[in-house]
C-alpha positions in Angstrom: -0.1 0.0 0.7 1.5 3.4 -1.0 1.0 6.6 1.1 -1.5 7.8 -1.7 -3.7 4.6 -0.9 -3.2 5.4 2.6 -3.8 8.7 2.7 -7.7 8.2 1.1 -9.1 6.0 3.9 -11.5 7.6 6.0 -10.0 6.5 9.3 -6.2 8.3 8.6 -6.7 11.7 8.8 -8.5 11.7 12.6 -6.1 9.5 13.1 -3.1 11.6 11.7 -4.4 14.3 13.5 -4.6 12.6 16.5 -1.2 11.8 16.2 -0.3 15.3 15.0 -2.0 16.6 18.2 -0.3 14.8 20.5 3.1 15.3 19.6 2.1 18.9 20.0 1.1 18.4 22.6 4.1 16.8 24.0 5.8 19.1 22.7 4.7 21.6 24.2 4.7 19.4 28.0 8.5 19.9 27.5 8.8 23.0 25.8 7.1 24.8 29.1 8.5 22.5 31.2 12.1 23.6 30.4 10.6 27.1 30.5 9.7 26.5 34.3 12.2 24.6 35.7 14.9 27.5 34.4 12.5 29.8 35.9 12.9 27.6 39.3 16.9 28.0 39.0 17.0 31.1 38.2 14.1 32.3 41.4 16.6 30.0 43.6 19.4 31.3 42.3 17.5 34.8 42.9 17.3 33.2 46.4 20.3 32.7 47.4 21.3 36.0 46.1 19.3 38.1 47.7 19.2 36.6 51.3 23.4 37.1 51.2 22.6 40.9 50.3 20.3 40.9 53.8 23.1 39.5 55.4 26.0 41.1 54.1 24.1 44.3 54.9 23.1 43.4 58.9 26.3 42.3 59.3 27.5 45.2 58.1 25.5 46.7 60.5 26.7 44.8 63.0 30.3 46.0 62.2 29.4 49.9 62.5 28.5 49.4 65.8 30.9 46.8 67.3 33.2 50.1 65.5 31.3 52.7 67.5 31.1 50.3 71.3 34.7 50.6 71.1 35.4 53.8 73.2 31.7 51.9 75.7 34.3 50.3 75.9 37.4 52.2 76.7 35.0 53.4 79.1 34.4 50.2 80.5 38.2 49.1 81.4 39.3 52.1 82.6 36.1 51.6 85.0 37.8 48.4 85.8 41.2 49.3 86.3 40.0 51.9 88.3 37.9 49.7 90.0 41.1 47.7 91.5 43.0 50.5 92.0 40.4 51.5 94.7 39.6 48.4 95.8 43.6 48.2 96.7 44.3 51.9 98.1 41.4 51.0 100.1 42.8 47.9 101.6 46.0 49.4 102.2 43.5 52.3 104.1 42.1 50.0 105.7 45.5 48.3 106.8 46.4 51.2 108.4 43.4 52.3 109.7 42.7 56.0 108.0 40.2 57.5 107.9 38.4 58.7 104.8 38.6 55.9 102.6 37.1 55.6 99.3 35.3 52.4 99.0 35.4 50.4 95.8 31.9 49.8 94.6 30.2 46.8 95.1 31.3 43.4 93.6 28.0 43.1 91.8 28.4 46.6 89.6 32.0 45.2 88.8 30.2 42.4 87.3 27.5 44.8 85.6 30.1 46.2 84.3 32.4 42.4 83.6 29.4 41.6 81.8 28.6 44.7 79.7 32.4 43.8 78.1 32.2 40.6 77.5 29.4 41.3 76.1 31.0 43.5 73.6 33.1 41.5 73.1 31.5 38.8 72.0 29.9 40.7 69.2 32.4 41.8 68.1 33.8 38.2 67.1 30.7 36.7 65.6 30.6 39.7 63.3 34.5 39.4 62.3 33.1 35.4 62.5 30.2 36.2 60.3 32.0 38.1 57.8 34.6 35.4 57.2 31.7 33.0 56.3 29.2 35.8 54.5 31.9 37.5 52.1 34.5 36.6 49.6 37.8 36.5 50.2 38.6 39.8 49.0 38.2 41.4 52.8 39.8 38.6 54.5 43.5 40.9 54.2 41.9 43.5 56.2 39.4 41.8 58.2 42.8 39.5 59.3 44.8 43.1 59.6 41.7 44.7 61.9 41.7 40.5 64.1 45.5 41.1 64.3 44.7 43.3 67.1 43.8 42.0 71.1 42.4 45.9 71.6 39.4 45.7 68.8 38.3 48.9 70.7 41.7 51.1 71.1 41.8 54.9 69.1 44.4 53.3 66.6 42.5 50.4 65.0 39.2 53.3 63.8 41.1 53.3 60.8 40.7 48.9 60.3 37.1 49.4 61.0 37.2 52.0 58.5 39.0 50.0 55.6 36.8 46.8 56.4 33.7 49.0 56.6 34.8 50.2 52.9 35.5 46.5 51.8 32.9 45.1 53.1 30.6 47.9 51.0 32.8 47.3 47.8 31.7 43.9 48.0 27.9 44.7 48.4 28.0 46.8 45.7 29.0 44.1 43.4 26.7 42.4 43.0 
């Protein structure tokens, strides 16, 4: 049987249209599915990038807060040194039975200040650690320069904080 004879049969046209419709529907479904998969992948990539960007901005804010709390940390440290000195002076004064000895603050007050110092140190430490996770290695030299100092609250470290803020801001802008 030739193709022309096959085309002349009554059942051929409906069968051909059905097969053509099936292939068209299948092709359309495949194209639509591939498009949705591409759209899904793009959406996932966008959401990841958005989450990282939001985290970076939060970390930059935390870094700024930590840098601004350096003066507060210096004040806490000065207070604790003063209290230690006062305690020694008071002990000597009491031993010599002198009058008008100045008592240091209550241990509870000193402990509260020490807790505040610890909280500031923890904030500094967690911010630096998270910056190492969320930012690329391009800021590591500046970050390492800042963390090379144990006294992050010292006045001469302010320039290192500013350099780190500048590096992190540049990286955020490049996204």
